[in-house]
LOKEMAR-576822 format. One line per field, with one value per residue (C-alpha): residue in three letters; x, y, z. Coordinates in pm, whole numbers, plus 50000, padded with zeros to 5 digits. Layout:
BEGIN
aa	Ala  ...
X	X  ...
Y	Y  ...
Z	Z  ...
//
This chain:
BEGIN
aa	Unk  Unk  Unk  Unk  Unk  Unk  Unk  Unk  Unk  Unk  Unk  Unk  Unk  Unk  Unk  Unk  Unk  Unk  Unk  Unk  Unk  Unk  Unk  Unk  Unk  Unk  Unk  Unk  Unk  Unk  Unk  Unk  Unk  Unk  Unk  Unk  Unk  Unk  Unk  Unk  Unk  Unk  Unk  Unk  Unk  Unk  Unk  Unk  Unk  Unk  Unk  Unk  Unk  Unk  Unk  Unk  Unk  Unk  Unk  Unk  Unk  Unk  Unk  Unk  Unk  Unk  Unk  Unk  Unk  Unk  Unk  Unk  Unk  Unk  Unk  Unk  Unk  Unk  Unk  Unk  Unk  Unk  Unk  Unk  Unk  Unk  Unk  Unk  Unk  Unk  Unk  Unk  Unk  Unk  Unk  Unk  Unk  Unk  Unk  Unk  Unk  Unk  Unk  Unk  Unk  Unk  Unk  Unk  Unk  Unk  Unk  Unk  Unk  Unk  Unk  Unk  Unk  Unk  Unk  Unk  Unk  Unk  Unk  Unk  Unk  Unk  Unk  Unk  Unk  Unk  Unk  Unk  Unk  Unk  Unk  Unk  Unk  Unk  Unk  Unk  Unk  Unk  Unk  Unk  Unk  Unk  Unk  Unk  Unk  Unk  Unk  Unk  Unk  Unk  Unk  Unk  Unk  Unk  Unk  Unk  Unk  Unk  Unk  Unk  Unk  Unk  Unk  Unk  Unk  Unk  Unk  Unk  Unk  Unk  Unk  Unk  Unk  Unk  Unk  Unk  Unk  Unk  Unk  Unk  Unk  Unk  Unk  Unk  Unk  Unk  Unk  Unk  Unk  Unk  Unk  Unk  Unk  Unk  Unk  Unk  Unk  Unk  Unk  Unk  Unk  Unk  Unk  Unk  Unk  Unk  Unk  Unk  Unk  Unk  Unk  Unk  Unk  Unk  Unk  Unk  Unk  Unk  Unk  Unk  Unk  Unk  Unk  Unk  Unk  Unk  Unk  Unk  Unk  Unk  Unk  Unk  Unk  Unk  Unk  Unk  Unk  Unk  Unk  Unk  Unk  Unk  Unk  Unk  Unk  Unk  Unk  Unk  Unk  Unk  Unk  Unk  Unk  Unk  Unk  Unk  Unk  Unk  Unk  Unk  Unk  Unk  Unk  Unk  Unk  Unk  Unk  Unk  Unk  Unk  Unk  Unk  Unk  Unk  Unk  Unk  Unk  Unk  Unk  Unk  Unk  Unk  Unk  Unk  Unk  Unk  Unk  Unk  Unk  Unk  Unk  Unk  Unk  Unk  Unk  Unk  Unk  Unk  Unk  Unk  Unk  Unk  Unk  Unk  Unk  Unk  Unk  Unk  Unk  Unk  Unk  Unk  Unk  Unk  Unk  Unk  Unk  Unk  Unk  Unk  Unk  Unk  Unk  Unk  Unk  Unk  Unk  Unk  Unk  Unk  Unk  Unk  Unk  Unk  Unk  Unk  Unk  Unk  Unk  Unk  Unk  Unk  Unk  Unk  Unk  Unk  Unk  Unk  Unk  Unk  Unk  Unk  Unk  Unk  Unk  Unk  Unk  Unk  Unk  Unk  Unk  Unk  Unk  Unk  Unk  Unk  Unk  Unk  Unk  Unk  Unk  Unk  Unk  Unk  Unk  Unk  Unk  Unk  Unk  Unk  Unk  Unk  Unk  Unk  Unk  Unk  Unk  Unk  Unk  Unk  Unk  Unk  Unk  Unk  Unk  Unk  Unk  Unk  Unk  Unk  Unk  Unk  Unk  Unk  Unk  Unk  Unk  Unk  Unk  Unk  Unk  Unk  Unk  Unk  Unk  Unk  Unk  Unk  Unk  Unk  Unk  Unk  Unk  Unk  Unk  Unk  Unk  Unk  Unk  Unk  Unk  Unk  Unk  Unk  Unk  Unk  Unk  Unk  Unk  Unk  Unk  Unk  Unk  Unk  Unk  Unk  Unk  Unk  Unk  Unk  Unk  Unk  Unk  Unk  Unk  Unk  Unk  Unk  Unk  Unk  Unk  Unk  Unk  Unk  Unk  Unk  Unk  Unk  Unk  Unk  Unk  Unk  Unk  Unk  Unk  Unk  Unk  Unk  Unk  Unk  Unk  Unk  Unk  Unk  Unk  Unk  Unk  Unk  Unk  Unk  Unk  Unk  Unk  Unk  Unk  Unk  Unk  Unk  Unk  Unk  Unk  Unk  Unk  Unk  Unk  Unk  Unk  Unk  Unk  Unk  Unk  Unk  Unk  Unk  Unk  Unk  Unk  Unk  Unk  Unk  Unk  Unk  Unk  Unk  Unk  Unk  Unk  Unk  Unk  Unk  Unk  Unk  Unk  Unk  Unk  Unk  Unk  Unk  Unk  Unk  Unk  Unk  Unk  Unk  Unk  Unk  Unk  Unk  Unk  Unk  Unk  Unk  Unk  Unk  Unk  Unk  Unk  Unk  Unk  Unk  Unk  Unk  Unk  Unk  Unk  Unk  Unk  Unk  Unk  Unk  Unk  Unk  Unk  Unk  Unk  Unk  Unk  Unk  Unk  Unk  Unk  Unk  Unk  Unk  Unk  Unk  Unk  Unk  Unk  Unk  Unk  Unk  Unk  Unk  Unk  Unk  Unk  Unk  Unk  Unk  Unk  Unk  Unk  Unk  Unk  Unk  Unk  Unk  Unk  Unk  Unk  Unk  Unk  Unk  Unk
X	64831  64726  64973  64700  64565  64909  64952  64960  64759  64680  64343  64175  64190  64304  64418  64468  64433  64065  63784  63912  63607  63706  63427  63176  63206  63071  62734  62494  62188  61986  62180  61972  62092  62288  62595  62642  62842  62705  62341  62216  62043  62002  61653  61438  61100  60816  60509  60162  60276  60533  60823  61092  61018  61349  61250  60921  61088  61239  61616  61611  61426  61423  61710  61921  62029  61771  62002  62277  62026  61887  62242  62313  61992  62079  62425  62285  62019  62293  62509  62213  62134  61793  61846  61476  61412  61720  61589  61252  61415  61637  61332  61115  61390  61550  61889  62141  62419  62685  62676  62755  63118  63173  63019  63236  63543  63444  63380  63699  63909  63759  63802  64158  64052  64323  64226  63870  63999  64200  63898  63669  63921  63948  63569  63542  63827  63921  64125  64488  64635  64333  64344  64722  64711  64436  64624  64946  64773  64614  64944  65119  64856  64896  65274  65253  65003  65229  65521  65306  65208  65582  65529  65865  65907  65554  65613  65941  65769  65491  65752  65948  65681  65381  65455  65763  65563  65283  65505  65396  65550  65824  65614  65520  65883  65990  65728  65857  66204  66064  65871  66189  66349  66070  66211  66468  66205  66259  65895  65541  65568  65887  65710  65415  65643  65871  65589  65363  65096  64866  64756  64422  64190  64426  64181  63911  64171  64279  63919  63894  64212  64073  63744  63945  64084  63774  63547  63249  62998  63119  63152  62986  63249  63210  62968  62888  62555  62702  62992  62751  62539  62844  62960  62618  62631  62980  62865  62573  62807  63046  62761  62634  62795  62749  62813  62910  62760  62895  62856  62864  62492  62286  61954  61906  61546  61610  61868  62129  62146  62279  62144  62367  62398  62617  62947  63126  63060  62981  63261  63164  63476  63812  64125  64351  64628  64908  65071  65184  65094  64973  65144  65042  64779  64778  64532  64637  64550  64299  64127  64143  64427  64519  64866  64925  65258  65325  65568  65570  65816  65575  65351  65019  64842  64464  64229  63892  63680  63329  63256  63543  63871  64112  64478  64660  65027  65243  65567  65844  66195  66243  66433  66260  65925  65784  65675  65565  65419  65393  65228  65379  65138  65076  65042  65311  65546  65526  65802  65825  66030  66155  66331  66594  66742  66634  66381  66248  66073  65835  65657  65294  65174  65438  65537  65899  66149  66316  66530  66681  66813  67074  67209  67043  67228  66921  66554  66374  66076  65904  65913  65728  65701  65730  65486  65714  65671  66049  66184  66111  66252  66336  66381  66538  66606  66974  66897  66921  66681  66773  66614  66633  66560  66450  66691  66994  67174  67308  67116  67015  67006  67088  66964  67121  66955  67070  66805  66628  66353  66010  65816  65824  65550  65524  65243  64985  65133  65472  65648  65716  65845  65751  66004  65919  66219  66251  66318  65944  65913  65808  66052  65914  66159  66124  66185  66296  66568  66624  66631  66431  66153  66028  65953  65627  65698  65537  65555  65536  65678  65533  65499  65342  65201  64938  64898  64567  64504  64279  64427  64765  64705  64854  64741  64999  64975  65112  65215  65143  64956  64677  64736  64604  64591  64650  64549  64813  64760  65094  65004  64900  65143  64890  64685  64327  64177  64251  64110  64106  63973  64202  64496  64857  65161  65388  65346  65320  64949  64849  64549  64398  64137  63818  63478  63369  63602  63793  63512  63636  63951  63999  64261  64356  64421  64605  64272  64181  63920  63880  63790  63609  63592  63438  63729  63606  63444  63672  63373  63402  63131  63196  63407  63426  63495  63607  63985  64150  64474  64619  64483  64788  64670  64353  64278  63956  63952  63801  63432  63416  63154  63413  63738  64016  64189  64514  64583  64827  64567  64711  64402  64267  63904  63663  63407  63102  62789  62569  62610  62497  62779  62966  62715  62760  63139  63130  63320  63283  63049  63161  62997  62685  62853  63141  62904  62717  63046  63150  62816  62823  62575  62817  62709  62905  63256  63174  62960  63233  63498  63286  63189  63554  63649  63373  63452  63816  63718  63533  63825  63650  63821  64105  64374  64543  64883  64982  65356  65503  65829  65941  66115  65798  65936  65868  65785
Y	24379  24715  24870  25029  24685  24571  24847  24743  25011  25031  24895  24665  24280  23944  23615  23239  22943  22854  23022  23236  23425  23734  23694  23888  24169  23943  24068  23779  23762  23501  23307  23180  22868  22957  22870  23194  23501  23826  23895  23578  23293  22940  22920  23231  23307  23289  23501  23377  23282  23047  23250  23424  23791  23891  23721  23907  24241  24451  24478  24853  25091  25460  25383  25225  24857  24693  24422  24667  24903  24624  24527  24886  24900  24569  24694  25019  24839  24617  24918  25095  24787  24713  24335  24239  24478  24335  23979  24082  24249  23947  23721  23928  24009  23665  23834  23833  24073  23802  23468  23145  23136  23508  23483  23182  23377  23679  23476  23273  23591  23745  23421  23359  23028  23023  22675  22796  23107  22889  22669  22970  23134  22809  22794  23158  23100  23464  23538  23629  23853  23905  23549  23560  23892  23776  23453  23642  23891  23609  23425  23748  23804  23447  23489  23817  23669  23369  23603  23812  23499  23408  23087  23136  22788  22786  23137  23027  22729  22957  23194  22922  22681  22906  23276  23229  23015  23276  23553  23646  23986  24229  24392  24065  23954  24277  24226  23872  24008  24253  23974  23771  24065  24062  23737  23958  24155  24137  24149  24204  24581  24583  24374  24613  24912  24769  24615  24921  24673  24656  24319  24445  24503  24367  24103  24361  24560  24246  24194  24555  24517  24199  24374  24643  24368  24155  24258  24470  24229  23970  24190  24532  24797  24928  25218  25232  25414  25675  25728  25782  26027  26228  26237  26366  26631  26745  26768  26990  27200  27241  27349  27599  27908  28123  27853  28016  27800  27568  27214  27037  26966  26935  26787  26481  26584  26884  27013  27251  27613  27940  28287  28532  28761  28522  28664  28943  29216  29510  29732  29795  29949  30107  30059  30355  30356  30307  30617  30461  30180  29859  29565  29259  29131  28798  28648  28443  28074  28121  28393  28647  28871  29045  29165  29423  29543  29865  30073  30294  30035  29917  29622  29671  29397  29427  29234  29115  28990  28998  29361  29562  29572  29732  29816  29633  29641  29859  29681  29930  29823  29781  30058  30005  29883  29568  29338  29007  28860  28502  28380  28073  27777  27836  28216  28278  28453  28673  28680  28991  29037  29375  29560  29650  29300  29163  28928  29011  28767  28919  28776  28831  28891  29146  29294  29240  29165  28837  28772  28970  28786  28983  28708  28829  29077  29206  29266  28973  28869  28609  28410  28089  27883  27507  27304  27260  27631  27666  27656  27899  27981  28320  28396  28701  28847  28772  28425  28258  28073  27999  27770  27904  27775  28007  27832  27841  28160  28006  27888  27524  27495  27710  27685  27892  27953  28098  28372  28604  28461  28619  28417  28101  27891  27571  27320  27258  26917  27080  26840  27055  27407  27598  27843  28108  28232  28479  28185  28144  27825  27700  27464  27207  27107  26819  26965  26630  26549  26920  26828  26948  26706  26862  27193  27342  27522  27858  28062  28402  28562  28429  28689  28498  28164  28068  27710  27548  27439  27147  27014  26964  27262  27609  27939  28098  28466  28539  28892  28977  29215  28955  28835  28504  28310  27938  27662  27388  27039  26933  26565  26544  26819  26987  27305  27238  27587  27942  28273  28587  28942  29129  29360  29287  29408  29617  29505  29196  29123  28829  28598  28368  28098  28183  28063  27724  27450  27718  27748  28083  28241  28610  28847  29211  29407  29711  29862  29920  29641  29302  28998  28685  28365  28025  27794  27488  27652  27955  28183  28545  28608  28956  29265  29482  29855  30075  30115  30412  30239  29894  29618  29415  29138  28959  28760  28566  28376  28025  28012  28391  28622  28893  28936  29196  29374  29572  29854  30120  30375  30321  30139  29799  29747  29504  29338  29149  28977  29243  29621  29673  29481  29802  29863  29507  29540  29879  30044  30398  30386  30535  30855  30791  30909  30670  30382  30460  30446  30117  29948  30034  30322  30600  30632  30610  30576  30276  30110  30156  30005  29704  29649  29671  29399  29164  29225  29143  28813  28725  28829  29132  29422  29640  29627  29943  29769  29846  29865  29518  29415  29068  29006  29055  29349  29341  29670
Z	67362  67505  67744  67954  68035  68149  68409  68775  68951  69324  69423  69670  69726  69872  69713  69731  69497  69480  69673  69958  70071  69870  69616  69822  69567  69291  69175  69228  69009  68834  68569  68282  68101  67793  67591  67404  67515  67651  67591  67418  67603  67475  67628  67644  67803  67555  67500  67407  67057  67197  67053  67258  67323  67164  66839  66820  66893  66612  66586  66653  66881  66787  66551  66830  66842  67068  67203  67297  67457  67678  67782  67884  68088  68256  68345  68483  68692  68831  68921  69085  69293  69138  69118  69110  68820  68650  68688  68542  68241  68181  68200  67965  67712  67706  67749  68032  68123  68145  67964  68147  68038  68096  68441  68521  68409  68617  68932  68891  68858  69171  69371  69253  69101  68834  68708  68658  68477  68240  68165  68105  67871  67680  67634  67527  67279  67222  66912  66958  67081  67314  67445  67487  67672  67910  67981  68055  68285  68484  68528  68625  68895  69018  69038  69231  69479  69541  69610  69841  70038  70054  69857  69689  69537  69392  69257  69096  68937  68804  68662  68482  68365  68308  68283  68062  67818  67809  67664  67315  67231  67335  67607  67776  67761  67927  68199  68251  68319  68571  68738  68780  68962  69221  69364  69536  69728  70101  70212  70077  70116  69911  69645  69623  69594  69326  69123  69163  69258  69561  69692  69820  69525  69261  69135  69063  68871  68686  68576  68460  68253  68098  68018  67838  67614  67565  67272  67390  67234  67486  67796  67817  67900  68258  68324  67953  67978  68213  67971  67680  67880  67984  67622  67514  67785  67684  67323  67425  67636  67343  67116  67372  67222  67533  67791  68117  68389  68653  68516  68852  68810  68496  68387  68171  68111  67887  67641  67774  67663  67805  67722  67539  67841  68039  67910  68103  67849  68079  68210  68570  68724  68646  68860  68788  69050  68796  68646  68316  68076  68244  68076  68272  68515  68704  68952  69254  69252  69534  69329  69610  69492  69168  69071  68798  68660  68475  68280  68591  68739  69010  69087  69266  69463  69475  69700  69578  69863  69734  69813  69667  69479  69722  69675  69954  69847  69624  69530  69453  69365  68993  68816  68482  68352  68511  68231  68385  68706  68833  69154  69321  69332  69705  69650  69913  69669  69361  69101  68883  68567  68450  68174  68435  68371  68709  68861  69206  69438  69692  69995  69902  70258  70362  70024  70124  69848  69950  69642  69354  69047  68852  68625  68305  68084  67898  67976  68140  67930  68147  68470  68572  68891  68915  69122  69426  69523  69549  69195  68912  68571  68422  68053  67895  67555  67633  67490  67832  68060  68421  68677  69032  69381  69659  69894  69662  69556  69234  68930  68927  68548  68246  67889  67610  67275  66946  66940  67185  67400  67379  67635  67847  68011  68215  68148  68419  68505  68563  68326  68021  67957  67643  67507  67248  67052  66769  66533  66468  66671  67012  67177  67422  67695  67941  68287  68430  68178  68096  67725  67426  67332  67010  66843  66716  66388  66308  65990  66162  66480  66806  67081  67370  67484  67742  67864  67948  68306  68208  67882  67718  67492  67448  67297  67066  66971  66623  66532  66171  65942  65963  66322  66448  66772  66728  66967  66965  67106  67257  67268  66903  66797  66573  66550  66658  66618  66499  66624  66409  66421  66660  66574  66667  66477  66699  67058  67276  67316  67533  67523  67785  67843  68031  68139  68273  68151  67957  67704  67568  67432  67510  67375  67388  67074  66943  66833  67205  67208  67377  67167  67289  67080  67136  67207  67017  66715  66677  66623  66736  66996  67136  67076  67388  67378  67663  67674  67509  67405  67330  67552  67655  67884  68001  68317  68378  68711  68706  68803  68823  68668  68602  68410  68407  68121  68132  67888  67777  67889  68242  68371  68463  68380  68545  68318  68440  68314  68476  68447  68808  68970  69054  69330  69457  69457  69626  69341  69222  68921  68594  68465  68256  67939  67997  68068  67744  67559  67720  67658  67289  67275  67192  66835  66515  66662  66881  66615  66357  66584  66669  66306  66204  66450  66338  65973  66035  66198  65880  65662  65510  65684  65562  65831  65719  65743  66103  66168  66222  66388  66287  66619  66824  67018  67392  67552
//
């Protein structure tokens, strides 16, 4: 029995024994006489030869099963409301979307005709455990409807004489025990809340759960053609190496492809307000503001409003380098971590410091917000992580580890926290129970992690003489891709996801370049030149044509798909010589650097053994 089919989800509906007028949603179309399940009719229309059309037709069309293809077309015509066309296709093909017994089962479920459901299930004679699971689900629905209608004695009789006998495994037995507890519900609303079940629409959901259990050759899975088309589109999108388009609309009439020039490979502006190395850059959730932190002990807030990047706030307060920034989910606050052993929380609109955390005894490596906009966690190389609340002066939770902490991140669903320690592992902690769930083992020092916003995956930067970025799947607990070619041995270099649906992986590098890989294939697509020192951090806003890079050369650089965007943004253009250098026309030096990066990605370059610190030193 599949657990997903046993879930009681909210929906829409009404119920009584027998027909109750709630079957208006049943799709009514011509029923041909038959005794076979889905698709096959006992009497079929005949052509001039006197044989059914389906018998004259080949088994396959363009290499596809003809029968299954016709069923998909019938289902799609039904969903689109083309009933006359559906009747014609059924008549000419000799096939129907639902056989007599399947249709009887479907109608009986929607009408709440439980006797009819039992008879239809008996005729279809599904093999166990499918038949057992369907029977149990139907009786569970009947019991809940009786309780909802306050027919307590009938519900009790159903529970004892029917539902109890229908149990066939541990899960159904557990559900039986839960059902017995619903007898104590005070009213229908209490029942719906405790059972996580909604009376209105529950029969349609019951049918969907039964369809999930019934073999597809008997009942076509819902929206099957649409599912196949979306899968084909996603496959084309994955194979589009330079995909960088909004996928809200696409054509079924032609194959998808994007030109190579859709990546932000042109440096169009330089933001140079910092007076020392820029270590981190973060973009607000609304995409309007950018925050950058520096070794100069300050944080600068920039506004991007279509026409210009303008410095709007300069946050001064830390007494040592500011190493990390985190925007609250509502963008109302900014938390900054520093080597001065503190965390500061600022009001983003006024630049006022509203909270100073002094609990850590060593440099603070990272800080992350939880989804409630009030709680956040801070991690330091003092081997401690604290959970804080803006409205509480004391820590809400403390975790202590046996080794220094390099980085921390919270998954997009807010349920798990990832902790990078110097023990060459990533610990995954459940934020509800506050306990460690599991650990992802690594063979080399991990310096930073970046979680995906659309999948349960995380990028892991590995510091080594042959550095690598690994993409871990937290659900499957395995590495799904690796990205190579960049340099990282001495410093913390961070990577990020970018592009539509996070199609790309981007990373800085100690060789002053920016590397862009295809997320799914791991292929190195671009190596961008322009910075004069280590590139520490990357930020690519969702659905944006530009990205930002932060470097030890004291600058932030803006990269776009078009080299003329500096005029559009109202930014001061770079000198021609500098633009030539950035766009790769500076001669031997630029060509050599780019070639070196591509060679390294293919495993052919000599790394020159850059200095390597096994503890992933944070700067």
